[in-house]
VOPAGU-2260 file (C-alpha; in pm, 1 decimal, decimal comma):
REM VOPAGU-2260
SITE   aa  ch    i         X         Y         Z
SITE  MET   A    0   -3832,8    1446,1     252,0
SITE  ASP   A    1   -3676,0    1131,6     302,4
SITE  LEU   A    2   -3327,5    1229,6     425,8
SITE  THR   A    3   -3194,7     929,8     534,3
SITE  GLY   A    4   -3308,1     758,2     245,2
SITE  LEU   A    5   -3165,2    1058,2      43,5
SITE  THR   A    6   -2833,1     981,4     155,5
SITE  LEU   A    7   -2832,8     614,6     166,8
SITE  ARG   A    8   -2919,1     600,0    -262,4
SITE  VAL   A    9   -2608,3     896,8    -277,5
SITE  ALA   A   10   -2403,7     634,1     -82,8
SITE  ALA   A   11   -2490,3     370,2    -265,9
SITE  ALA   A   12   -2475,5     522,3    -643,1
SITE  ARG   A   13   -2103,5     600,6    -613,4
SITE  PRO   A   14   -1959,0     465,4    -243,1
SITE  HIS   A   15   -1630,8     616,4    -175,2
SITE  VAL   A   16   -1381,6     315,8     -71,8
SITE  LEU   A   17   -1157,0     308,4     137,1
SITE  LEU   A   18    -882,5      31,8      49,3
SITE  ALA   A   19    -715,6    -153,3     302,0
SITE  ALA   A   20    -465,9    -400,6     172,6
SITE  VAL   A   21    -321,8    -684,1     400,1
SITE  PRO   A   22      83,6    -862,4     328,0
SITE  GLY   A   23      -5,8   -1068,4      43,6
SITE  GLY   A   24    -297,3    -927,8     -85,9
SITE  THR   A   25    -148,9    -714,6    -404,0
SITE  ALA   A   26    -345,4    -894,2    -672,7
SITE  VAL   A   27    -671,1    -800,2    -507,5
SITE  ARG   A   28    -583,3    -468,9    -440,5
SITE  LEU   A   29    -441,9    -406,4    -817,8
SITE  ALA   A   30    -767,6    -626,1    -927,8
SITE  ALA   A   31    -996,3    -365,7    -661,1
SITE  GLU   A   32    -795,9     -63,5    -821,8
SITE  ARG   A   33    -896,9    -169,6   -1174,1
SITE  LEU   A   34   -1264,2    -152,2   -1128,9
SITE  LEU   A   35   -1255,9     101,7    -899,8
SITE  ARG   A   36   -1160,2     312,2   -1180,9
SITE  ALA   A   37   -1408,8     212,5   -1388,2
SITE  ARG   A   38   -1712,3     241,8   -1247,3
SITE  ASP   A   39   -1612,1     617,5   -1125,7
SITE  TRP   A   40   -1604,9     520,6    -742,1
SITE  PRO   A   41   -1390,9     738,5    -556,6
SITE  ARG   A   42   -1090,9     622,5    -339,4
SITE  ALA   A   43   -1101,2     793,4      27,9
SITE  SER   A   44    -789,5     861,6     124,6
SITE  THR   A   45    -909,9     820,9     527,1
SITE  PRO   A   46   -1161,1     695,6     713,0
SITE  ALA   A   47   -1398,2    1014,8     800,4
SITE  GLN   A   48   -1403,4    1015,5     416,3
SITE  ALA   A   49   -1496,0     690,4     266,8
SITE  ASP   A   50   -1887,0     471,9     326,4
SITE  LEU   A   51   -1746,0     176,7     197,4
SITE  LEU   A   52   -1395,0     -32,9     377,6
SITE  PHE   A   53   -1284,5    -280,9     140,3
SITE  VAL   A   54   -1038,0    -525,9     298,3
SITE  ALA   A   55    -773,0    -701,4      18,8
SITE  GLY   A   56    -637,6   -1023,1      64,3
SITE  PRO   A   57    -589,3   -1290,1     300,2
SITE  ASP   A   58    -686,4   -1317,7     640,5
SITE  LEU   A   59    -406,5   -1179,7     920,9
SITE  PRO   A   60    -543,1   -1222,2    1266,8
SITE  GLU   A   61    -257,9    -929,0    1353,6
SITE  LEU   A   62    -456,8    -690,4    1177,4
SITE  ARG   A   63    -769,8    -734,4    1279,8
SITE  THR   A   64    -738,2    -455,3    1570,3
SITE  PRO   A   65    -653,0    -147,2    1311,5
SITE  LEU   A   66    -909,4    -273,3    1102,4
SITE  GLU   A   67   -1116,2    -255,4    1343,1
SITE  ARG   A   68   -1031,9     126,7    1450,3
SITE  LEU   A   69   -1073,2     214,7    1078,0
SITE  TRP   A   70   -1461,4      51,2    1026,1
SITE  ARG   A   71   -1532,7     261,0    1392,7
SITE  ASP   A   72   -1383,1     592,6    1240,7
SITE  MET   A   73   -1604,1     559,5     935,2
SITE  PRO   A   74   -1896,3     778,6     931,4
SITE  ALA   A   75   -2253,9     602,2     871,3
SITE  PRO   A   76   -2411,6     503,6     659,8
SITE  ARG   A   77   -2128,4     244,1     588,3
SITE  ALA   A   78   -2052,6     -82,4     485,7
SITE  ARG   A   79   -1763,5    -337,0     512,3
SITE  VAL   A   80   -1653,9    -646,8     223,2
SITE  HIS   A   81   -1369,1    -836,2     217,8
SITE  ALA   A   82   -1239,3   -1012,6     -98,0
SITE  ARG   A   83    -945,5   -1245,7      -2,5
SITE  THR   A   84    -953,7   -1323,1    -426,6
SITE  ALA   A   85    -865,3   -1117,2    -703,2
SITE  ASP   A   86   -1196,0   -1313,9    -866,1
SITE  GLU   A   87   -1414,9   -1196,3    -558,0
SITE  VAL   A   88   -1335,8    -811,0    -573,2
SITE  GLU   A   89   -1636,4    -791,9    -824,0
SITE  ASP   A   90   -1881,8    -954,4    -690,6
SITE  ALA   A   91   -1746,7    -741,2    -286,6
SITE  LEU   A   92   -1781,2    -425,1    -451,4
SITE  ASN   A   93   -2132,5    -515,4    -571,6
SITE  ALA   A   94   -2202,9    -662,2    -205,1
SITE  GLY   A   95   -2068,3    -347,8     -57,0
SITE  ARG   A   96   -2318,9    -131,8    -269,7
SITE  ALA   A   97   -2597,5    -312,2    -178,6
SITE  LEU   A   98   -2505,8    -256,6     172,6
SITE  LEU   A   99   -2538,6      89,7     124,6
SITE  GLY   A  100   -2871,0      77,0     -42,7
SITE  PRO   A  101   -3203,2     183,6     217,9
SITE  PRO   A  102   -3258,2    -125,1     401,8
SITE  ALA   A  103   -3621,7    -168,6     182,2
SITE  VAL   A  104   -3438,2    -234,0    -155,5
SITE  ARG   A  105   -3143,6    -439,3     -61,2
SITE  PRO   A  106   -3128,3    -762,9    -148,0
SITE  ALA   A  107   -3212,2   -1054,3      80,4
SITE  SER   A  108   -2848,1   -1235,4     -14,9
SITE  ALA   A  109   -2692,9    -866,3      65,9
SITE  ALA   A  110   -2873,5    -824,3     392,4
SITE  PRO   A  111   -2717,6   -1108,0     631,2
SITE  PRO   A  112   -2856,9   -1171,1    1013,7
SITE  ALA   A  113   -2627,6    -989,3    1235,3
SITE  ASP   A  114   -2362,1   -1162,7    1482,3
SITE  ALA   A  115   -2325,3   -1077,6    1815,1
SITE  GLY   A  116   -2146,1    -815,4    1784,8
SITE  GLY   A  117   -2343,1    -635,5    1578,5
SITE  HIS   A  118   -2160,6    -698,4    1293,0
SITE  ARG   A  119   -2328,3    -843,5     981,5
SITE  GLU   A  120   -2202,5   -1169,6     855,7
SITE  GLY   A  121   -2261,6   -1392,2     638,1
SITE  ASP   A  122   -2225,3   -1567,0     247,0
SITE  HIS   A  123   -2269,2   -1370,0     -64,1
SITE  GLY   A  124   -2065,7   -1498,7    -365,1
SITE  ALA   A  125   -1730,2   -1553,6    -349,0
SITE  ARG   A  126   -1811,6   -1595,6      55,3
SITE  GLU   A  127   -1634,1   -1266,3     128,1
SITE  ARG   A  128   -1766,4   -1063,8     470,3
SITE  HIS   A  129   -1983,0    -805,2     444,1
SITE  GLU   A  130   -2085,4    -559,3     789,7
SITE  GLY   A  131   -2297,9    -265,5     794,3
SITE  ASP   A  132   -2425,7     -63,8    1081,2
SITE  ASP   A  133   -2542,0     255,4    1178,7
SITE  GLN   A  134   -2291,6     252,8    1508,6
SITE  THR   A  135   -2158,2     608,9    1587,8
SITE  PRO   A  136   -1819,3     637,3    1460,1
SITE  GLY   A  137   -1532,9     674,5    1697,3
SITE  HIS   A  138   -1187,8     848,5    1687,3
SITE  ASP   A  139    -867,8     739,2    1658,7
SITE  GLY   A  140    -623,2     945,9    1509,1
SITE  HIS   A  141    -669,1     950,6    1148,0
SITE  GLY   A  142    -495,3    1291,0    1063,8
SITE  ASP   A  143    -300,2    1394,7     816,1
SITE  HIS   A  144      82,7    1469,6     869,9
SITE  GLY   A  145     347,4    1668,9     693,9
SITE  GLY   A  146     160,5    1802,7     409,4
SITE  HIS   A  147     226,6    1539,1     161,0
SITE  GLY   A  148    -103,0    1296,2     213,0
SITE  GLY   A  149      23,4    1085,9     462,5
SITE  HIS   A  150    -242,7     974,4     751,2
SITE  GLY   A  151    -129,6     830,3    1073,0
SITE  GLY   A  152    -259,4     656,2    1355,4
SITE  HIS   A  153    -437,8     397,0    1172,0
SITE  GLY   A  154    -203,9     116,1    1355,2
SITE  GLY   A  155    -301,8     196,7    1707,0
SITE  HIS   A  156     -68,2     343,2    1934,5
SITE  GLY   A  157     -61,2      50,7    2231,8
SITE  GLY   A  158     170,8     108,3    2499,8
SITE  GLY   A  159    -106,0     211,8    2814,9
SITE  GLN   A  160       7,9     578,1    2708,0
SITE  THR   A  161    -300,8     875,0    2826,8
SITE  GLU   A  162    -405,6    1003,2    2545,4
SITE  MET   A  163    -564,5    1300,5    2419,5
SITE  PRO   A  164    -884,7    1400,7    2223,6
SITE  GLY   A  165    -876,0    1248,9    1881,3
SITE  GLY   A  166    -704,5     934,9    1972,2
SITE  LEU   A  167    -322,2    1102,9    1971,9
SITE  PRO   A  168    -101,3     989,0    2223,5
SITE  MET   A  169     -11,0    1251,1    2512,5
SITE  ALA   A  170     362,4    1364,8    2427,8
SITE  GLY   A  171     640,7    1314,9    2717,0
SITE  GLN   A  172     905,5    1494,7    2722,9
SITE  GLY   A  173    1261,0    1415,7    2606,2
SITE  ALA   A  174    1615,4    1598,3    2553,5
SITE  ASP   A  175    1656,6    1648,6    2182,2
SITE  ARG   A  176    1995,6    1673,2    1949,1
SITE  ASP   A  177    2092,4    1997,0    2132,2
SITE  GLY   A  178    2007,6    1882,6    2530,2
SITE  LEU   A  179    1716,0    2080,1    2503,9
SITE  THR   A  180    1387,0    1956,6    2660,8
SITE  LEU   A  181    1134,6    1911,4    2427,2
SITE  ASP   A  182     803,1    1686,6    2378,0
SITE  GLN   A  183     778,5    1374,9    2237,5
SITE  LEU   A  184     531,8    1240,0    2084,9
SITE  HIS   A  185     476,7     852,1    1976,1
SITE  LEU   A  186     322,6     806,7    1674,4
SITE  PRO   A  187     289,5     524,1    1423,7
SITE  LEU   A  188     249,4     530,5    1045,2
SITE  GLY   A  189     106,4     229,4     892,9
SITE  PRO   A  190     -17,5     -31,2     865,5
SITE  PHE   A  191    -338,2      98,5     659,8
SITE  LEU   A  192    -212,7     447,5     501,9
SITE  ALA   A  193    -287,4     577,3     163,4
SITE  ASP   A  194      10,2     495,8     -36,9
SITE  TRP   A  195     190,4     313,8     166,2
SITE  PRO   A  196     353,2     -61,3     200,2
SITE  ALA   A  197      15,6    -316,6     270,2
SITE  GLY   A  198      78,7    -367,8     634,8
SITE  LEU   A  199     349,1    -187,3     716,8
SITE  THR   A  200     399,8     -38,5    1050,2
SITE  VAL   A  201     680,3     251,4    1161,7
SITE  ARG   A  202     644,5     341,8    1511,9
SITE  LEU   A  203     819,3     721,2    1512,5
SITE  VAL   A  204     920,1     907,9    1812,0
SITE  LEU   A  205     938,3    1287,5    1746,2
SITE  GLN   A  206    1060,7    1553,3    1883,8
SITE  GLY   A  207     922,3    1917,7    1725,0
SITE  ASP   A  208     842,7    1762,6    1342,3
SITE  VAL   A  209    1194,6    1591,0    1341,1
SITE  VAL   A  210    1218,3    1178,9    1336,7
SITE  GLN   A  211    1455,3    1043,1    1633,8
SITE  ARG   A  212    1390,9     720,0    1688,8
SITE  VAL   A  213    1222,9     457,2    1442,1
SITE  ASP   A  214    1076,1     127,2    1496,2
SITE  VAL   A  215     969,5    -133,4    1254,8
SITE  ASP   A  216     695,2    -356,8    1350,2
SITE  GLU   A  217     778,7    -750,1    1179,4
SITE  PRO   A  218     498,1    -787,5     898,9
SITE  ALA   A  219     147,0    -952,3    1003,2
SITE  ARG   A  220     142,9   -1342,5     854,3
SITE  PRO   A  221    -204,3   -1488,7     751,6
SITE  ILE   A  222    -343,4   -1813,6     867,8
SITE  ASP   A  223    -283,5   -2020,9     572,3
SITE  ASP   A  224      53,1   -1919,0     445,4
SITE  ALA   A  225     -57,1   -2059,3     106,7
SITE  ALA   A  226    -320,8   -1802,0      81,4
SITE  ALA   A  227      -3,9   -1510,1      49,6
SITE  GLU   A  228     120,2   -1466,9    -278,6
SITE  ALA   A  229     446,1   -1211,7    -309,5
SITE  PHE   A  230     256,2   -1071,5    -646,8
SITE  TRP   A  231     557,1    -899,4    -804,0
SITE  VAL   A  232     821,5   -1186,9    -810,2
SITE  GLN   A  233     558,9   -1444,3    -913,6
SITE  PRO   A  234     783,4   -1473,8   -1201,1
SITE  TRP   A  235    1156,8   -1558,5   -1054,6
SITE  LEU   A  236     914,4   -1751,3    -783,1
SITE  ARG   A  237     820,8   -1970,5   -1102,1
SITE  ALA   A  238    1144,6   -1965,9   -1241,8
SITE  ALA   A  239    1310,1   -2059,4    -971,0
SITE  SER   A  240    1124,1   -2355,0    -912,5
SITE  GLY   A  241    1193,9   -2486,0   -1251,4
SITE  GLU   A  242     898,2   -2361,1   -1478,5
SITE  PRO   A  243    1034,0   -2217,1   -1802,6
SITE  VAL   A  244     916,0   -1852,4   -1806,4
SITE  PRO   A  245     995,3   -1586,8   -2045,0
SITE  VAL   A  246    1201,1   -1264,7   -2011,5
SITE  GLY   A  247     953,1   -1081,6   -2147,1
SITE  GLU   A  248     653,7   -1178,9   -1872,3
SITE  ALA   A  249     953,5   -1126,4   -1612,3
SITE  VAL   A  250    1024,4    -764,0   -1754,6
SITE  ARG   A  251     679,9    -667,4   -1811,1
SITE  ARG   A  252     662,5    -739,1   -1425,7
SITE  ARG   A  253     920,2    -544,2   -1288,0
SITE  ALA   A  254     841,5    -243,6   -1487,1
SITE  ALA   A  255     482,1    -234,1   -1396,6
SITE  ALA   A  256     570,2    -280,5   -1045,0
SITE  HIS   A  257     816,8       9,0   -1059,9
SITE  LEU   A  258     489,1     216,9   -1258,0
SITE  ASP   A  259     324,9     121,9    -923,1
SITE  SER   A  260     579,7     234,3    -693,3
SITE  LEU   A  261     578,1     562,8    -854,9
SITE  GLY   A  262     215,8     565,5    -819,4
SITE  ARG   A  263     208,5     578,2    -505,2
SITE  LEU   A  264     541,9     848,5    -493,7
SITE  LEU   A  265     335,9    1087,3    -713,1
SITE  ALA   A  266       3,5    1016,7    -462,9
SITE  VAL   A  267     210,5    1099,3    -189,3
SITE  ALA   A  268     390,5    1428,9    -326,0
SITE  GLY   A  269      62,9    1562,7    -436,8
SITE  TRP   A  270      79,9    1450,0    -818,3
SITE  PRO   A  271    -273,1    1279,6    -849,7
SITE  ALA   A  272    -342,7    1315,2   -1219,7
SITE  GLU   A  273      40,7    1147,4   -1315,2
SITE  ALA   A  274     -19,0     876,9   -1029,5
SITE  VAL   A  275    -330,1     740,8   -1175,7
SITE  ARG   A  276    -136,2     770,7   -1530,2
SITE  ALA   A  277     128,4     531,4   -1369,3
SITE  ARG   A  278    -168,3     299,7   -1253,9
SITE  ARG   A  279    -365,3     299,4   -1618,3
SITE  LEU   A  280      15,3     214,2   -1796,9
SITE  ARG   A  281      69,3     -53,0   -1503,6
SITE  ASP   A  282    -270,6    -190,3   -1565,9
SITE  ASP   A  283    -172,9    -192,1   -1949,5
SITE  LEU   A  284     125,7    -325,2   -1864,2
SITE  LEU   A  285     -25,6    -610,7   -1641,5
SITE  TYR   A  286    -287,1    -671,1   -1894,3
SITE  GLY   A  287     -63,5    -812,6   -2166,9
SITE  ALA   A  288    -103,8    -491,6   -2365,1
SITE  PRO   A  289     138,8    -480,6   -2661,1
SITE  ARG   A  290     438,7    -291,2   -2659,3
SITE  ALA   A  291     333,9    -112,6   -2945,1
SITE  ALA   A  292      52,7     -19,9   -2794,3
SITE  VAL   A  293     203,4     184,5   -2422,7
SITE  ALA   A  294     521,5     206,7   -2584,2
SITE  PRO   A  295     448,4     590,6   -2677,3
SITE  ARG   A  296     283,4     663,7   -2381,5
SITE  LEU   A  297     510,1     522,5   -2091,2
SITE  GLU   A  298     794,5     760,7   -2302,4
SITE  ARG   A  299     582,2    1041,0   -2244,8
SITE  PHE   A  300     499,7     982,8   -1874,2
SITE  THR   A  301     835,1     868,1   -1763,8
SITE  ARG   A  302     999,5    1198,0   -1983,9
SITE  ARG   A  303     698,3    1408,6   -1789,9
SITE  VAL   A  304     801,5    1244,5   -1459,8
SITE  GLY   A  305    1182,2    1314,6   -1519,6
SITE  ARG   A  306    1224,6    1629,2   -1612,1
SITE  SER   A  307     973,3    1771,9   -1400,3
SITE  ARG   A  308    1145,0    2016,9   -1160,2
SITE  THR   A  309     875,9    2051,4    -899,3
SITE  LEU   A  310     902,7    1726,7    -801,7
SITE  ALA   A  311    1314,8    1740,1    -813,5
SITE  TRP   A  312    1289,1    2002,8    -564,0
SITE  LEU   A  313    1047,8    1849,5    -321,5
SITE  THR   A  314    1229,8    1533,9    -297,7
SITE  ARG   A  315    1585,3    1646,4    -339,2
SITE  GLY   A  316    1804,7    1602,8     -46,4
SITE  ILE   A  317    1574,9    1356,3     157,8
SITE  GLY   A  318    1629,9    1008,2     248,7
SITE  VAL   A  319    2021,1    1006,6      85,3
SITE  VAL   A  320    2179,4     659,9     103,3
SITE  THR   A  321    2492,7     583,0    -128,3
SITE  ALA   A  322    2581,2     326,6    -329,7
SITE  GLN   A  323    2776,9     152,7    -118,4
SITE  LYS   A  324    2620,8     207,6     193,0
SITE  ALA   A  325    2276,9      87,2      60,8
SITE  ARG   A  326    2472,1    -227,4     -88,8
SITE  GLU   A  327    2665,4    -271,0     278,7
SITE  ALA   A  328    2299,4    -279,2     392,7
SITE  GLY   A  329    2212,8    -582,6     191,0
SITE  VAL   A  330    2052,2    -368,1      -2,4
SITE  GLY   A  331    2022,0    -425,1    -425,6
SITE  GLY   A  332    1823,0    -324,6    -769,4
SITE  PRO   A  333    1699,1      36,7    -830,8
SITE  ALA   A  334    1745,6     162,1    -468,4
SITE  ALA   A  335    2142,9      39,9    -491,1
SITE  ARG   A  336    2185,8     201,3    -845,5
SITE  ALA   A  337    2046,9     500,5    -776,1
SITE  GLY   A  338    2279,5     584,7    -484,3
SITE  GLY   A  339    2155,7     926,7    -368,3
SITE  ASP   A  340    1843,5    1080,3    -267,1
SITE  VAL   A  341    1455,3    1013,9    -314,0
SITE  THR   A  342    1498,1    1169,7    -674,7
SITE  SER   A  343    1761,8     975,2    -736,7
SITE  ARG   A  344    1534,5     686,7    -657,3
SITE  TYR   A  345    1278,3     785,8    -835,4
SITE  ARG   A  346    1482,8     869,6   -1171,9
SITE  GLN   A  347    1602,2     507,0   -1174,7
SITE  TRP   A  348    1272,9     351,3   -1125,9
SITE  LEU   A  349    1212,2     634,0   -1466,2
SITE  ALA   A  350    1493,9     451,4   -1603,6
SITE  ASP   A  351    1450,3     117,6   -1571,8
SITE  ILE   A  352    1161,5     161,2   -1664,2
SITE  ARG   A  353    1267,8     290,4   -2049,6
SITE  HIS   A  354    1522,5      49,8   -2035,0
SITE  ASP   A  355    1248,3    -277,3   -1986,6
SITE  LEU   A  356    1090,7    -143,2   -2263,0
SITE  PRO   A  357    1210,4    -312,8   -2565,2
SITE  ARG   A  358    1212,9    -650,8   -2385,1
SITE  LEU   A  359     837,6    -702,5   -2321,3
SITE  GLU   A  360     776,0    -983,3   -2528,4
SITE  ASP   A  361    1121,0   -1158,1   -2559,4
SITE  PRO   A  362    1091,4   -1512,2   -2522,0
SITE  ALA   A  363    1463,2   -1630,9   -2406,2
SITE  PRO   A  364    1370,0   -1810,8   -2073,9
SITE  LEU   A  365    1451,9   -1617,7   -1771,1
SITE  ASP   A  366    1754,8   -1696,6   -1584,5
SITE  VAL   A  367    1707,4   -1560,5   -1216,1
SITE  ALA   A  368    2063,7   -1533,5   -1166,2
SITE  VAL   A  369    2071,6   -1248,2   -1428,7
SITE  GLU   A  370    1740,3   -1085,0   -1402,7
SITE  ASP   A  371    1704,5    -869,5   -1115,2
SITE  SER   A  372    1296,2    -873,8    -971,8
SITE  PRO   A  373    1171,7    -508,3    -913,7
SITE  ARG   A  374    1356,2    -457,2    -576,9
SITE  GLY   A  375    1708,6    -642,4    -615,1
SITE  PRO   A  376    1821,8    -958,9    -721,8
SITE  TRP   A  377    1613,0   -1245,2    -604,1
SITE  SER   A  378    1677,9   -1489,4    -332,7
SITE  ALA   A  379    1408,7   -1639,6     -71,3
SITE  GLU   A  380    1628,9   -1696,7     204,7
SITE  HIS   A  381    1682,6   -1310,2     184,7
SITE  PRO   A  382    1409,2   -1111,5      -1,0
SITE  PRO   A  383    1503,2    -776,0     -86,7
SITE  SER   A  384    1225,5    -634,7      93,7
SITE  ALA   A  385    1395,7    -726,7     421,5
SITE  ALA   A  386    1713,3    -532,5     343,7
SITE  LEU   A  387    1480,3    -248,6     257,0
SITE  ILE   A  388    1259,3    -202,8     594,6
SITE  ALA   A  389    1560,8    -234,5     722,0
SITE  LEU   A  390    1734,3      75,5     614,5
SITE  LEU   A  391    1401,4     237,9     665,3
SITE  PRO   A  392    1544,2     364,1    1030,7
SITE  ARG   A  393    1878,5     451,8     924,0
SITE  LEU   A  394    1737,9     729,2     664,1
SITE  LEU   A  395    1410,4     813,7     891,8
SITE  GLU   A  396    1617,7     895,4    1196,7
SITE  GLY   A  397    1697,5    1303,0    1149,5
SITE  ALA   A  398    1423,9    1367,1     913,9
SITE  GLU   A  399    1094,9    1622,8     913,9
SITE  LEU   A  400     779,0    1396,3     995,8
SITE  ALA   A  401     707,3    1584,1     613,3
SITE  ALA   A  402     981,3    1407,4     431,2
SITE  ALA   A  403     914,4    1066,3     577,1
SITE  ARG   A  404     625,7     962,0     403,3
SITE  LEU   A  405     847,9    1007,9      80,5
SITE  VAL   A  406    1118,3     872,4     199,1
SITE  VAL   A  407     906,7     480,4     222,8
SITE  ALA   A  408     731,3     543,7    -103,0
SITE  SER   A  409    1089,6     675,6    -259,9
SITE  LEU   A  410    1237,4     268,4    -154,5
SITE  ASP   A  411     849,7      90,9    -140,0
SITE  PRO   A  412     944,3    -220,0      11,0
SITE  ASP   A  413     691,4    -461,8    -100,0
SITE  PRO   A  414     588,5    -679,1     268,3
SITE  ASP   A  415     418,0    -989,7      17,3
SITE  GLU   A  416     832,1   -1059,3     -19,8
SITE  LEU   A  417     821,6   -1200,1     320,1
SITE  VAL   A  418     501,6   -1342,5     418,6
SITE  SER   A  419     451,7   -1507,7      46,3
SITE  ARG   A  420     433,4   -1920,9      35,4
SITE  GLY   A  421     729,2   -1937,8    -140,1
SITE  VAL   A  422     989,1   -1744,6     121,3
SITE  VAL   A  423     796,5   -1878,1     462,2
SITE  GLU   A  424     887,3   -2247,3     313,0
SITE  VAL   A  425    1200,6   -2152,4     273,5
SITE  ALA   A  426    1253,4   -1994,9     608,0
SITE  ARG   A  427    1076,5   -2264,7     764,1
SITE  GLY   A  428    1376,4   -2472,2     596,8
């Protein structure tokens, strides 16, 4: 029996896809998630589970090293593709499946010549990058942390630290809050985790399972600023430039953004069935489903999630920030209105979705000074996600590691806001 050929055929028929989204690539990620669901291709949450690495978004040189770590940690047979725009997604997925097939049946266009580094590179369809080889995978610490689906270590550890097997740095020592000397562990979360803001890297210093210190890296920027778009705030960017935009389009985008955030949080909290429902409803809104078609399902979803005692129990008392403290930190929108813990914030998203439902088809012109963008009042000079990211150290320090992913998911800052062309142009004056 040809076991190698059988393995390749199985992988090619229904590949497990590790989706690595970069800042500015939200539209690509959404298109990929929708097509993967339509094809019933399973999503991988770690490199060890994946056959196909799918990079979504513009080229960011700063993230090439962590992408290579993901690639090295994937077992053979494996393939890698890159879609820079949503229009390239289908061709990229087809090329990835072709690369995973047995060599004898791969189409010539899907097997470009290998470069000097041993990677297959070339053009196929919409000019995405394809790579496939049979090198032995390395190890880089892509473990599960805290029992909430978190996978840390994709960002590299750096700093010249001595590493243990598996890529994790060896623990140093430091005094904890009670004056005891405990081991310290430096652990980066991001930039490529399942259900995590695209490209965000949060560096934690742990003693035991308690976060002692938090540093957040600046978001990576694409080579070409024009290639990055802040997908969720497009109606506000267009209205601010003088283009007439209906209120219905903006609130539809805002409700879809909240559903996207809820999908992340529900997945991190371990409720995958509702996470899938949130994403299906998100896609229905984005693809223009009429209010009458989505309203009953949205009502059932918001009621079921909002009334879940288990979800509230899992998230209660975590990441508390009062409305006043949030506003003092420059945070607006749902996080400020919620004025509480993770439970309060996801319930605020649900309340906002219910509030927006009757206005999905409102033809009135959008006033950016009246209607908040998904994460707060829109300002290109001060994107709302910048304040959310700046708030993370305050909320994470002193928290248990198991709660860190939930706190980040409940704020869900959007790095796209910091690297999109409209924002970059304003920042440069």
